[in-house]
PDBQT receptor file of N, H, CA, C and O in Angstrom, charges set to zero:
ATOM      1  N   MET A   1      -1.266  -1.244  -1.212  1.00  0.00    +0.000 N 
ATOM      2  CA  MET A   1      -0.732  -0.860   0.057  1.00  0.00    +0.000 C 
ATOM      3  C   MET A   1      -1.641  -1.437   1.125  1.00  0.00    +0.000 C 
ATOM      4  O   MET A   1      -2.862  -1.301   1.060  1.00  0.00    +0.000 OA
ATOM      5  N   THR A   2      -1.035  -2.079   2.103  1.00  0.00    +0.000 N 
ATOM      6  H   THR A   2      -0.042  -2.190   2.156  1.00  0.00    +0.000 HD
ATOM      7  CA  THR A   2      -1.767  -2.587   3.262  1.00  0.00    +0.000 C 
ATOM      8  C   THR A   2      -0.961  -2.275   4.515  1.00  0.00    +0.000 C 
ATOM      9  O   THR A   2       0.261  -2.134   4.469  1.00  0.00    +0.000 OA
ATOM     10  N   GLN A   3      -1.660  -2.171   5.623  1.00  0.00    +0.000 N 
ATOM     11  H   GLN A   3      -2.653  -2.285   5.661  1.00  0.00    +0.000 HD
ATOM     12  CA  GLN A   3      -0.970  -1.971   6.888  1.00  0.00    +0.000 C 
ATOM     13  C   GLN A   3      -0.325  -3.291   7.313  1.00  0.00    +0.000 C 
ATOM     14  O   GLN A   3      -0.866  -4.367   7.060  1.00  0.00    +0.000 OA
ATOM     15  N   ASN A   4       0.815  -3.196   7.950  1.00  0.00    +0.000 N 
ATOM     16  H   ASN A   4       1.255  -2.321   8.156  1.00  0.00    +0.000 HD
ATOM     17  CA  ASN A   4       1.524  -4.372   8.444  1.00  0.00    +0.000 C 
ATOM     18  C   ASN A   4       1.550  -4.279   9.966  1.00  0.00    +0.000 C 
ATOM     19  O   ASN A   4       2.327  -3.514  10.537  1.00  0.00    +0.000 OA
ATOM     20  N   TRP A   5       0.693  -5.064  10.614  1.00  0.00    +0.000 N 
ATOM     21  H   TRP A   5       0.062  -5.685  10.150  1.00  0.00    +0.000 HD
ATOM     22  CA  TRP A   5       0.554  -5.003  12.075  1.00  0.00    +0.000 C 
ATOM     23  C   TRP A   5       1.708  -5.685  12.798  1.00  0.00    +0.000 C 
ATOM     24  O   TRP A   5       1.952  -5.403  13.971  1.00  0.00    +0.000 OA
ATOM     25  N   ASN A   6       2.424  -6.580  12.113  1.00  0.00    +0.000 N 
ATOM     26  H   ASN A   6       2.226  -6.809  11.160  1.00  0.00    +0.000 HD
ATOM     27  CA  ASN A   6       3.432  -7.393  12.776  1.00  0.00    +0.000 C 
ATOM     28  C   ASN A   6       4.684  -7.533  11.903  1.00  0.00    +0.000 C 
ATOM     29  O   ASN A   6       5.035  -8.646  11.513  1.00  0.00    +0.000 OA
ATOM     30  N   PRO A   7       5.364  -6.415  11.589  1.00  0.00    +0.000 N 
ATOM     31  CA  PRO A   7       6.516  -6.498  10.686  1.00  0.00    +0.000 C 
ATOM     32  C   PRO A   7       7.638  -7.357  11.268  1.00  0.00    +0.000 C 
ATOM     33  O   PRO A   7       8.070  -7.154  12.402  1.00  0.00    +0.000 OA
ATOM     34  N   GLY A   8       8.096  -8.315  10.474  1.00  0.00    +0.000 N 
ATOM     35  H   GLY A   8       7.745  -8.480   9.552  1.00  0.00    +0.000 HD
ATOM     36  CA  GLY A   8       9.179  -9.181  10.908  1.00  0.00    +0.000 C 
ATOM     37  C   GLY A   8       8.809 -10.099  12.053  1.00  0.00    +0.000 C 
ATOM     38  O   GLY A   8       9.689 -10.697  12.671  1.00  0.00    +0.000 OA
ATOM     39  N   GLY A   9       7.507 -10.226  12.353  1.00  0.00    +0.000 N 
ATOM     40  H   GLY A   9       6.791  -9.740  11.851  1.00  0.00    +0.000 HD
ATOM     41  CA  GLY A   9       7.055 -11.091  13.438  1.00  0.00    +0.000 C 
ATOM     42  C   GLY A   9       7.423 -10.580  14.817  1.00  0.00    +0.000 C 
ATOM     43  O   GLY A   9       7.415 -11.347  15.779  1.00  0.00    +0.000 OA
ATOM     44  N   ALA A  10       7.747  -9.300  14.934  1.00  0.00    +0.000 N 
ATOM     45  H   ALA A  10       7.754  -8.676  14.152  1.00  0.00    +0.000 HD
ATOM     46  CA  ALA A  10       8.218  -8.761  16.207  1.00  0.00    +0.000 C 
ATOM     47  C   ALA A  10       7.254  -7.772  16.844  1.00  0.00    +0.000 C 
ATOM     48  O   ALA A  10       7.653  -6.984  17.702  1.00  0.00    +0.000 OA
ATOM     49  N   GLY A  11       6.003  -7.803  16.440  1.00  0.00    +0.000 N 
ATOM     50  H   GLY A  11       5.679  -8.444  15.743  1.00  0.00    +0.000 HD
ATOM     51  CA  GLY A  11       5.060  -6.828  16.972  1.00  0.00    +0.000 C 
ATOM     52  C   GLY A  11       5.228  -5.504  16.267  1.00  0.00    +0.000 C 
ATOM     53  O   GLY A  11       6.255  -5.251  15.638  1.00  0.00    +0.000 OA
ATOM     54  N   GLY A  12       4.231  -4.669  16.371  1.00  0.00    +0.000 N 
ATOM     55  H   GLY A  12       3.397  -4.874  16.882  1.00  0.00    +0.000 HD
ATOM     56  CA  GLY A  12       4.312  -3.408  15.656  1.00  0.00    +0.000 C 
ATOM     57  C   GLY A  12       3.411  -2.366  16.271  1.00  0.00    +0.000 C 
ATOM     58  O   GLY A  12       2.924  -2.524  17.390  1.00  0.00    +0.000 OA
ATOM     59  N   THR A  13       3.199  -1.316  15.539  1.00  0.00    +0.000 N 
ATOM     60  H   THR A  13       3.594  -1.187  14.630  1.00  0.00    +0.000 HD
ATOM     61  CA  THR A  13       2.360  -0.208  15.971  1.00  0.00    +0.000 C 
ATOM     62  C   THR A  13       0.973  -0.388  15.394  1.00  0.00    +0.000 C 
ATOM     63  O   THR A  13       0.815  -0.585  14.189  1.00  0.00    +0.000 OA
ATOM     64  N   TYR A  14      -0.030  -0.321  16.247  1.00  0.00    +0.000 N 
ATOM     65  H   TYR A  14       0.098  -0.161  17.225  1.00  0.00    +0.000 HD
ATOM     66  CA  TYR A  14      -1.411  -0.497  15.808  1.00  0.00    +0.000 C 
ATOM     67  C   TYR A  14      -1.984   0.828  15.338  1.00  0.00    +0.000 C 
ATOM     68  O   TYR A  14      -1.983   1.813  16.077  1.00  0.00    +0.000 OA
ATOM     69  N   ASN A  15      -2.472   0.850  14.111  1.00  0.00    +0.000 N 
ATOM     70  H   ASN A  15      -2.473   0.050  13.511  1.00  0.00    +0.000 HD
ATOM     71  CA  ASN A  15      -3.141   2.027  13.547  1.00  0.00    +0.000 C 
ATOM     72  C   ASN A  15      -4.504   1.557  13.062  1.00  0.00    +0.000 C 
ATOM     73  O   ASN A  15      -4.597   0.902  12.023  1.00  0.00    +0.000 OA
ATOM     74  N   ASP A  16      -5.562   1.879  13.796  1.00  0.00    +0.000 N 
ATOM     75  H   ASP A  16      -5.487   2.411  14.640  1.00  0.00    +0.000 HD
ATOM     76  CA  ASP A  16      -6.884   1.363  13.440  1.00  0.00    +0.000 C 
ATOM     77  C   ASP A  16      -7.677   2.264  12.493  1.00  0.00    +0.000 C 
ATOM     78  O   ASP A  16      -8.865   2.032  12.272  1.00  0.00    +0.000 OA
ATOM     79  N   ALA A  17      -7.033   3.284  11.937  1.00  0.00    +0.000 N 
ATOM     80  H   ALA A  17      -6.067   3.472  12.117  1.00  0.00    +0.000 HD
ATOM     81  CA  ALA A  17      -7.698   4.193  10.999  1.00  0.00    +0.000 C 
ATOM     82  C   ALA A  17      -7.661   3.608   9.589  1.00  0.00    +0.000 C 
ATOM     83  O   ALA A  17      -6.732   2.877   9.243  1.00  0.00    +0.000 OA
ATOM     84  N   PRO A  18      -8.674   3.929   8.770  1.00  0.00    +0.000 N 
ATOM     85  CA  PRO A  18      -8.610   3.529   7.360  1.00  0.00    +0.000 C 
ATOM     86  C   PRO A  18      -7.504   4.328   6.667  1.00  0.00    +0.000 C 
ATOM     87  O   PRO A  18      -7.367   5.530   6.895  1.00  0.00    +0.000 OA
ATOM     88  N   VAL A  19      -6.721   3.662   5.828  1.00  0.00    +0.000 N 
ATOM     89  H   VAL A  19      -6.832   2.686   5.643  1.00  0.00    +0.000 HD
ATOM     90  CA  VAL A  19      -5.583   4.324   5.186  1.00  0.00    +0.000 C 
ATOM     91  C   VAL A  19      -5.785   4.437   3.682  1.00  0.00    +0.000 C 
ATOM     92  O   VAL A  19      -6.553   3.689   3.078  1.00  0.00    +0.000 OA
ATOM     93  N   GLY A  20      -5.081   5.384   3.103  1.00  0.00    +0.000 N 
ATOM     94  H   GLY A  20      -4.457   5.992   3.594  1.00  0.00    +0.000 HD
ATOM     95  CA  GLY A  20      -5.127   5.593   1.661  1.00  0.00    +0.000 C 
ATOM     96  C   GLY A  20      -3.794   6.144   1.188  1.00  0.00    +0.000 C 
ATOM     97  O   GLY A  20      -2.890   6.389   1.987  1.00  0.00    +0.000 OA
ATOM     98  N   VAL A  21      -3.685   6.336  -0.105  1.00  0.00    +0.000 N 
ATOM     99  H   VAL A  21      -4.420   6.137  -0.754  1.00  0.00    +0.000 HD
ATOM    100  CA  VAL A  21      -2.483   6.919  -0.690  1.00  0.00    +0.000 C 
ATOM    101  C   VAL A  21      -2.874   8.160  -1.491  1.00  0.00    +0.000 C 
ATOM    102  O   VAL A  21      -4.003   8.280  -1.965  1.00  0.00    +0.000 OA
ATOM    103  N   ARG A  22      -1.927   9.069  -1.630  1.00  0.00    +0.000 N 
ATOM    104  H   ARG A  22      -1.010   8.971  -1.245  1.00  0.00    +0.000 HD
ATOM    105  CA  ARG A  22      -2.170  10.256  -2.459  1.00  0.00    +0.000 C 
ATOM    106  C   ARG A  22      -0.865  10.652  -3.129  1.00  0.00    +0.000 C 
ATOM    107  O   ARG A  22       0.224  10.350  -2.638  1.00  0.00    +0.000 OA
ATOM    108  N   TYR A  23      -0.996  11.327  -4.249  1.00  0.00    +0.000 N 
ATOM    109  H   TYR A  23      -1.880  11.572  -4.647  1.00  0.00    +0.000 HD
ATOM    110  CA  TYR A  23       0.156  11.842  -4.969  1.00  0.00    +0.000 C 
ATOM    111  C   TYR A  23       0.185  13.342  -4.784  1.00  0.00    +0.000 C 
ATOM    112  O   TYR A  23      -0.808  14.021  -5.044  1.00  0.00    +0.000 OA
ATOM    113  N   ASP A  24       1.305  13.864  -4.341  1.00  0.00    +0.000 N 
ATOM    114  H   ASP A  24       2.112  13.313  -4.129  1.00  0.00    +0.000 HD
ATOM    115  CA  ASP A  24       1.473  15.297  -4.120  1.00  0.00    +0.000 C 
ATOM    116  C   ASP A  24       2.140  15.912  -5.350  1.00  0.00    +0.000 C 
ATOM    117  O   ASP A  24       3.312  15.655  -5.623  1.00  0.00    +0.000 OA
ATOM    118  N   LEU A  25       1.388  16.718  -6.082  1.00  0.00    +0.000 N 
ATOM    119  H   LEU A  25       0.436  16.926  -5.860  1.00  0.00    +0.000 HD
ATOM    120  CA  LEU A  25       1.928  17.347  -7.294  1.00  0.00    +0.000 C 
ATOM    121  C   LEU A  25       3.081  18.296  -6.990  1.00  0.00    +0.000 C 
ATOM    122  O   LEU A  25       3.984  18.450  -7.812  1.00  0.00    +0.000 OA
ATOM    123  N   GLN A  26       3.064  18.933  -5.822  1.00  0.00    +0.000 N 
ATOM    124  H   GLN A  26       2.330  18.808  -5.154  1.00  0.00    +0.000 HD
ATOM    125  CA  GLN A  26       4.120  19.883  -5.453  1.00  0.00    +0.000 C 
ATOM    126  C   GLN A  26       5.473  19.195  -5.295  1.00  0.00    +0.000 C 
ATOM    127  O   GLN A  26       6.497  19.708  -5.748  1.00  0.00    +0.000 OA
ATOM    128  N   THR A  27       5.465  18.024  -4.646  1.00  0.00    +0.000 N 
ATOM    129  H   THR A  27       4.634  17.608  -4.278  1.00  0.00    +0.000 HD
ATOM    130  CA  THR A  27       6.724  17.327  -4.361  1.00  0.00    +0.000 C 
ATOM    131  C   THR A  27       7.023  16.210  -5.355  1.00  0.00    +0.000 C 
ATOM    132  O   THR A  27       8.159  15.744  -5.444  1.00  0.00    +0.000 OA
ATOM    133  N   GLY A  28       5.998  15.774  -6.109  1.00  0.00    +0.000 N 
ATOM    134  H   GLY A  28       5.075  16.153  -6.037  1.00  0.00    +0.000 HD
ATOM    135  CA  GLY A  28       6.175  14.666  -7.036  1.00  0.00    +0.000 C 
ATOM    136  C   GLY A  28       6.353  13.334  -6.324  1.00  0.00    +0.000 C 
ATOM    137  O   GLY A  28       7.011  12.427  -6.834  1.00  0.00    +0.000 OA
ATOM    138  N   ARG A  29       5.756  13.224  -5.134  1.00  0.00    +0.000 N 
ATOM    139  H   ARG A  29       5.221  13.961  -4.720  1.00  0.00    +0.000 HD
ATOM    140  CA  ARG A  29       5.913  12.014  -4.328  1.00  0.00    +0.000 C 
ATOM    141  C   ARG A  29       4.558  11.479  -3.879  1.00  0.00    +0.000 C 
ATOM    142  O   ARG A  29       3.583  12.218  -3.746  1.00  0.00    +0.000 OA
ATOM    143  N   TRP A  30       4.535  10.154  -3.650  1.00  0.00    +0.000 N 
ATOM    144  H   TRP A  30       5.327   9.553  -3.758  1.00  0.00    +0.000 HD
ATOM    145  CA  TRP A  30       3.369   9.483  -3.091  1.00  0.00    +0.000 C 
ATOM    146  C   TRP A  30       3.466   9.499  -1.571  1.00  0.00    +0.000 C 
ATOM    147  O   TRP A  30       4.564   9.513  -1.014  1.00  0.00    +0.000 OA
ATOM    148  N   GLY A  31       2.329   9.495  -0.908  1.00  0.00    +0.000 N 
ATOM    149  H   GLY A  31       1.437   9.484  -1.360  1.00  0.00    +0.000 HD
ATOM    150  CA  GLY A  31       2.302   9.436   0.549  1.00  0.00    +0.000 C 
ATOM    151  C   GLY A  31       1.173   8.539   1.031  1.00  0.00    +0.000 C 
ATOM    152  O   GLY A  31       0.182   8.340   0.329  1.00  0.00    +0.000 OA
ATOM    153  N   ILE A  32       1.327   8.008   2.213  1.00  0.00    +0.000 N 
ATOM    154  H   ILE A  32       2.132   8.170   2.784  1.00  0.00    +0.000 HD
ATOM    155  CA  ILE A  32       0.306   7.200   2.874  1.00  0.00    +0.000 C 
ATOM    156  C   ILE A  32      -0.312   8.061   3.962  1.00  0.00    +0.000 C 
ATOM    157  O   ILE A  32       0.405   8.748   4.689  1.00  0.00    +0.000 OA
ATOM    158  N   LEU A  33      -1.639   8.032   4.083  1.00  0.00    +0.000 N 
ATOM    159  H   LEU A  33      -2.221   7.474   3.492  1.00  0.00    +0.000 HD
ATOM    160  CA  LEU A  33      -2.319   8.876   5.044  1.00  0.00    +0.000 C 
ATOM    161  C   LEU A  33      -3.482   8.135   5.684  1.00  0.00    +0.000 C 
ATOM    162  O   LEU A  33      -3.979   7.146   5.147  1.00  0.00    +0.000 OA
ATOM    163  N   ASN A  34      -3.904   8.626   6.833  1.00  0.00    +0.000 N 
ATOM    164  H   ASN A  34      -3.501   9.430   7.269  1.00  0.00    +0.000 HD
ATOM    165  CA  ASN A  34      -5.135   8.144   7.452  1.00  0.00    +0.000 C 
ATOM    166  C   ASN A  34      -6.288   8.904   6.817  1.00  0.00    +0.000 C 
ATOM    167  O   ASN A  34      -6.326  10.133   6.859  1.00  0.00    +0.000 OA
ATOM    168  N   GLU A  35      -7.225   8.177   6.232  1.00  0.00    +0.000 N 
ATOM    169  H   GLU A  35      -7.195   7.178   6.198  1.00  0.00    +0.000 HD
ATOM    170  CA  GLU A  35      -8.328   8.826   5.518  1.00  0.00    +0.000 C 
ATOM    171  C   GLU A  35      -9.267   9.592   6.433  1.00  0.00    +0.000 C 
ATOM    172  O   GLU A  35      -9.980  10.483   5.973  1.00  0.00    +0.000 OA
ATOM    173  N   ASP A  36      -9.283   9.261   7.728  1.00  0.00    +0.000 N 
ATOM    174  H   ASP A  36      -8.703   8.537   8.101  1.00  0.00    +0.000 HD
ATOM    175  CA  ASP A  36     -10.125  10.005   8.660  1.00  0.00    +0.000 C 
ATOM    176  C   ASP A  36      -9.414  11.246   9.206  1.00  0.00    +0.000 C 
ATOM    177  O   ASP A  36      -9.912  11.902  10.121  1.00  0.00    +0.000 OA
ATOM    178  N   GLN A  37      -8.256  11.560   8.643  1.00  0.00    +0.000 N 
ATOM    179  H   GLN A  37      -7.852  11.027   7.899  1.00  0.00    +0.000 HD
ATOM    180  CA  GLN A  37      -7.440  12.727   8.974  1.00  0.00    +0.000 C 
ATOM    181  C   GLN A  37      -6.832  12.671  10.375  1.00  0.00    +0.000 C 
ATOM    182  O   GLN A  37      -6.358  13.689  10.880  1.00  0.00    +0.000 OA
ATOM    183  N   SER A  38      -6.840  11.493  11.011  1.00  0.00    +0.000 N 
ATOM    184  H   SER A  38      -7.226  10.667  10.601  1.00  0.00    +0.000 HD
ATOM    185  CA  SER A  38      -6.174  11.358  12.299  1.00  0.00    +0.000 C 
ATOM    186  C   SER A  38      -4.667  11.286  12.077  1.00  0.00    +0.000 C 
ATOM    187  O   SER A  38      -4.211  11.025  10.963  1.00  0.00    +0.000 OA
ATOM    188  N   THR A  39      -3.904  11.516  13.125  1.00  0.00    +0.000 N 
ATOM    189  H   THR A  39      -4.275  11.728  14.029  1.00  0.00    +0.000 HD
ATOM    190  CA  THR A  39      -2.447  11.495  13.043  1.00  0.00    +0.000 C 
ATOM    191  C   THR A  39      -1.949  10.066  12.856  1.00  0.00    +0.000 C 
ATOM    192  O   THR A  39      -2.402   9.145  13.537  1.00  0.00    +0.000 OA
ATOM    193  N   MET A  40      -1.018   9.892  11.933  1.00  0.00    +0.000 N 
ATOM    194  H   MET A  40      -0.649  10.640  11.381  1.00  0.00    +0.000 HD
ATOM    195  CA  MET A  40      -0.399   8.583  11.719  1.00  0.00    +0.000 C 
ATOM    196  C   MET A  40       0.507   8.283  12.912  1.00  0.00    +0.000 C 
ATOM    197  O   MET A  40       1.363   9.098  13.255  1.00  0.00    +0.000 OA
ATOM    198  N   PRO A  41       0.328   7.113  13.555  1.00  0.00    +0.000 N 
ATOM    199  CA  PRO A  41       1.197   6.798  14.692  1.00  0.00    +0.000 C 
ATOM    200  C   PRO A  41       2.656   6.614  14.270  1.00  0.00    +0.000 C 
ATOM    201  O   PRO A  41       2.934   6.046  13.214  1.00  0.00    +0.000 OA
ATOM    202  N   LEU A  42       3.563   7.086  15.078  1.00  0.00    +0.000 N 
ATOM    203  H   LEU A  42       3.337   7.547  15.936  1.00  0.00    +0.000 HD
ATOM    204  CA  LEU A  42       4.983   6.895  14.846  1.00  0.00    +0.000 C 
ATOM    205  C   LEU A  42       5.273   5.396  14.864  1.00  0.00    +0.000 C 
ATOM    206  O   LEU A  42       4.852   4.696  15.784  1.00  0.00    +0.000 OA
ATOM    207  N   GLY A  43       5.981   4.906  13.868  1.00  0.00    +0.000 N 
ATOM    208  H   GLY A  43       6.324   5.475  13.120  1.00  0.00    +0.000 HD
ATOM    209  CA  GLY A  43       6.325   3.492  13.800  1.00  0.00    +0.000 C 
ATOM    210  C   GLY A  43       5.338   2.642  13.031  1.00  0.00    +0.000 C 
ATOM    211  O   GLY A  43       5.508   1.425  12.965  1.00  0.00    +0.000 OA
ATOM    212  N   ALA A  44       4.300   3.245  12.441  1.00  0.00    +0.000 N 
ATOM    213  H   ALA A  44       4.162   4.234  12.495  1.00  0.00    +0.000 HD
ATOM    214  CA  ALA A  44       3.349   2.470  11.631  1.00  0.00    +0.000 C 
ATOM    215  C   ALA A  44       4.094   1.883  10.432  1.00  0.00    +0.000 C 
ATOM    216  O   ALA A  44       4.932   2.547   9.822  1.00  0.00    +0.000 OA
ATOM    217  N   ASP A  45       3.776   0.634  10.108  1.00  0.00    +0.000 N 
ATOM    218  H   ASP A  45       3.096   0.095  10.604  1.00  0.00    +0.000 HD
ATOM    219  CA  ASP A  45       4.447  -0.062   9.006  1.00  0.00    +0.000 C 
ATOM    220  C   ASP A  45       3.444  -0.434   7.930  1.00  0.00    +0.000 C 
ATOM    221  O   ASP A  45       2.264  -0.649   8.209  1.00  0.00    +0.000 OA
ATOM    222  N   PHE A  46       3.929  -0.508   6.692  1.00  0.00    +0.000 N 
ATOM    223  H   PHE A  46       4.887  -0.334   6.466  1.00  0.00    +0.000 HD
ATOM    224  CA  PHE A  46       3.069  -0.815   5.556  1.00  0.00    +0.000 C 
ATOM    225  C   PHE A  46       3.779  -1.741   4.585  1.00  0.00    +0.000 C 
ATOM    226  O   PHE A  46       5.006  -1.749   4.497  1.00  0.00    +0.000 OA
ATOM    227  N   ASN A  47       2.997  -2.513   3.865  1.00  0.00    +0.000 N 
ATOM    228  H   ASN A  47       2.000  -2.506   3.936  1.00  0.00    +0.000 HD
ATOM    229  CA  ASN A  47       3.489  -3.272   2.720  1.00  0.00    +0.000 C 
ATOM    230  C   ASN A  47       3.030  -2.505   1.492  1.00  0.00    +0.000 C 
ATOM    231  O   ASN A  47       1.843  -2.212   1.348  1.00  0.00    +0.000 OA
ATOM    232  N   VAL A  48       3.960  -2.180   0.608  1.00  0.00    +0.000 N 
ATOM    233  H   VAL A  48       4.924  -2.418   0.725  1.00  0.00    +0.000 HD
ATOM    234  CA  VAL A  48       3.643  -1.390  -0.585  1.00  0.00    +0.000 C 
ATOM    235  C   VAL A  48       4.124  -2.149  -1.823  1.00  0.00    +0.000 C 
ATOM    236  O   VAL A  48       5.283  -2.555  -1.899  1.00  0.00    +0.000 OA
ATOM    237  N   LEU A  49       3.229  -2.335  -2.785  1.00  0.00    +0.000 N 
ATOM    238  H   LEU A  49       2.287  -2.005  -2.723  1.00  0.00    +0.000 HD
ATOM    239  CA  LEU A  49       3.575  -2.967  -4.049  1.00  0.00    +0.000 C 
ATOM    240  C   LEU A  49       3.647  -1.875  -5.112  1.00  0.00    +0.000 C 
ATOM    241  O   LEU A  49       2.677  -1.149  -5.332  1.00  0.00    +0.000 OA
ATOM    242  N   VAL A  50       4.786  -1.765  -5.763  1.00  0.00    +0.000 N 
ATOM    243  H   VAL A  50       5.573  -2.355  -5.585  1.00  0.00    +0.000 HD
ATOM    244  CA  VAL A  50       4.977  -0.783  -6.824  1.00  0.00    +0.000 C 
ATOM    245  C   VAL A  50       5.206  -1.548  -8.122  1.00  0.00    +0.000 C 
ATOM    246  O   VAL A  50       6.146  -2.335  -8.231  1.00  0.00    +0.000 OA
ATOM    247  N   LEU A  51       4.344  -1.313  -9.100  1.00  0.00    +0.000 N 
ATOM    248  H   LEU A  51       3.580  -0.673  -9.012  1.00  0.00    +0.000 HD
ATOM    249  CA  LEU A  51       4.451  -1.970 -10.380  1.00  0.00    +0.000 C 
ATOM    250  C   LEU A  51       5.174  -1.074 -11.373  1.00  0.00    +0.000 C 
ATOM    251  O   LEU A  51       5.058   0.149 -11.300  1.00  0.00    +0.000 OA
ATOM    252  N   PRO A  52       5.924  -1.674 -12.308  1.00  0.00    +0.000 N 
ATOM    253  CA  PRO A  52       6.596  -0.847 -13.301  1.00  0.00    +0.000 C 
ATOM    254  C   PRO A  52       5.577  -0.171 -14.212  1.00  0.00    +0.000 C 
ATOM    255  O   PRO A  52       4.486  -0.691 -14.445  1.00  0.00    +0.000 OA
ATOM    256  N   LYS A  53       5.950   0.974 -14.712  1.00  0.00    +0.000 N 
ATOM    257  H   LYS A  53       6.836   1.396 -14.523  1.00  0.00    +0.000 HD
ATOM    258  CA  LYS A  53       5.089   1.709 -15.630  1.00  0.00    +0.000 C 
ATOM    259  C   LYS A  53       4.892   0.885 -16.900  1.00  0.00    +0.000 C 
ATOM    260  O   LYS A  53       5.855   0.357 -17.457  1.00  0.00    +0.000 OA
ATOM    261  N   SER A  54       3.648   0.778 -17.356  1.00  0.00    +0.000 N 
ATOM    262  H   SER A  54       2.866   1.208 -16.904  1.00  0.00    +0.000 HD
ATOM    263  CA  SER A  54       3.342   0.020 -18.569  1.00  0.00    +0.000 C 
ATOM    264  C   SER A  54       3.792   0.788 -19.800  1.00  0.00    +0.000 C 
ATOM    265  O   SER A  54       3.743   2.018 -19.836  1.00  0.00    +0.000 OA
ATOM    266  N   ALA A  55       4.228   0.052 -20.794  1.00  0.00    +0.000 N 
ATOM    267  H   ALA A  55       4.268  -0.947 -20.765  1.00  0.00    +0.000 HD
ATOM    268  CA  ALA A  55       4.602   0.667 -22.073  1.00  0.00    +0.000 C 
ATOM    269  C   ALA A  55       3.337   1.061 -22.818  1.00  0.00    +0.000 C 
ATOM    270  O   ALA A  55       2.328   0.363 -22.717  1.00  0.00    +0.000 OA
ATOM    271  N   PRO A  56       3.364   2.162 -23.565  1.00  0.00    +0.000 N 
ATOM    272  CA  PRO A  56       2.156   2.602 -24.307  1.00  0.00    +0.000 C 
ATOM    273  C   PRO A  56       1.779   1.641 -25.414  1.00  0.00    +0.000 C 
ATOM    274  O   PRO A  56       0.797   1.869 -26.121  1.00  0.00    +0.000 OA
TER     275      PRO A  56
């Protein structure tokens, strides 16, 4: 996961906080968050790579 400062080449929302991901056991979903606990700006964009689950 990386922040995308310029999605589609049309400018974007600047979020200068360090970001991370977490898995919420209650909802069974992944989320993106600011690691410094600041509020995520509305309109922040990200590139996310999801790999298929490996076979055992």
